[in-house]
N, C-alpha and C positions, 0 to 999 in steps of 0.2 A: 169181392170185401175181403180188405188184407188181414189176418189175425196172428197174433204172437200170443201164444196163452199159457204164460210160466204156471208152477205149481210143484208143488214138494220144499215151501220152505216151512219155518216152525222156530219153537224152540228147542236150544241142544244143550247138553254140559260141553266143558272145554272137554276135547280130546274125545268127542265124538263123530257122528258122522250124518252126513243127508247127501241125497240126491235129487237135482234139480230135473226139472222136465221144462220144454218148451214146445209146447204143440203149433205148426205152423199147416196155414191155409190161405187161400187165395193167391197165391203165386209160384211161381215153378222154384219149387223149394231145393231141389238138386243142383239149381244155377246159381246160387247163392251160396257164400260164406258166413257162417254163424259165428254169433261172438258172447259171449255173457260180460254183462259191466254191474259193478255196483256201486252205490254211492251210501254213504256213512254218513248221519247229521252233521251238519256244518263242515261236510267235504265234499269235493266235486266227484263227478262221476269218474270211476277208471275202470280201465279195460283190467278184465281178470284171466279172459280165454280167449282164440279163435279156433276155428275149424275152416279148411279149405272146403271149398262146394263138394270134395270127392270125396273127404274125410281123409285123405293120403297125409295130412301135414297140421300140427297145432304149433300153438306156441302159448305159454301164460306169465303172466307177469312174476316177476323172482318170488314176489312176498307168500304165492302162493304153490311154488315150484316144488314137487314132490308130495303133496298134497291133493290138487286137485285135480281133475283129468275130465277133459272136456272129449264128447263124443257125439255120433249123430248116426242117424238112420233113415236116409234117405227114403226108402219104403215108405215108412211112417210116418214120413215128414216132421222128424223131432228130433229135436237137441237136449243133450243133457250135460249136466256139471257132477261130476261126485267129486263131493268135498269132503276129505278124511282129516283127521287130527285137529278138530274145528279152535280156532281160538277167539277171545273176546274181539281180538280186532277184525275177525272178520265179521261181522255184527254189521248189519246194511240190505239195504233194500237190492235187490240180483234181478237186473234188465237182463233179456233176451234182445238180442237184436240182428237183423237181416241186412246183408251187403252185398248188391249186384246191379248188376246193367243198368248202372248209374243212379239207383234206389237205395234207398236205408227204410227200412221200419223198425219200431220198436214195441216191446210188448208193455205190460203194463206193470210190472215188477210182482217180485214176491218177496216177503221180507224174511230175513236170519238171521237170528238171537242168539247168539252163543253167552251163556252165561251160567252159573252155578247157584 
């Protein structure tokens, strides 16, 4: 059974930091590219950051460049999103996504709220 379980979301003040985690099971994690997406109320889901299966390459949306960092630990089957200098416009539900071998999987999402 494939599972992607996100954690680490919460309420944080502007300028603060959070680290999201996504624990994977039920598939060959090291063979899948991993991504973080987010969806704010009334908006479409957007790609935040992506990392290749081996972790050798990453890319991120212009809106988070220099503030968010995606990383992975293939031994722990976990992908992370370190979020620094958070802004109110970063408020959204953050989703973990796995893509590879012609398949894709989604987690259930974790809420991030940036507010004073």
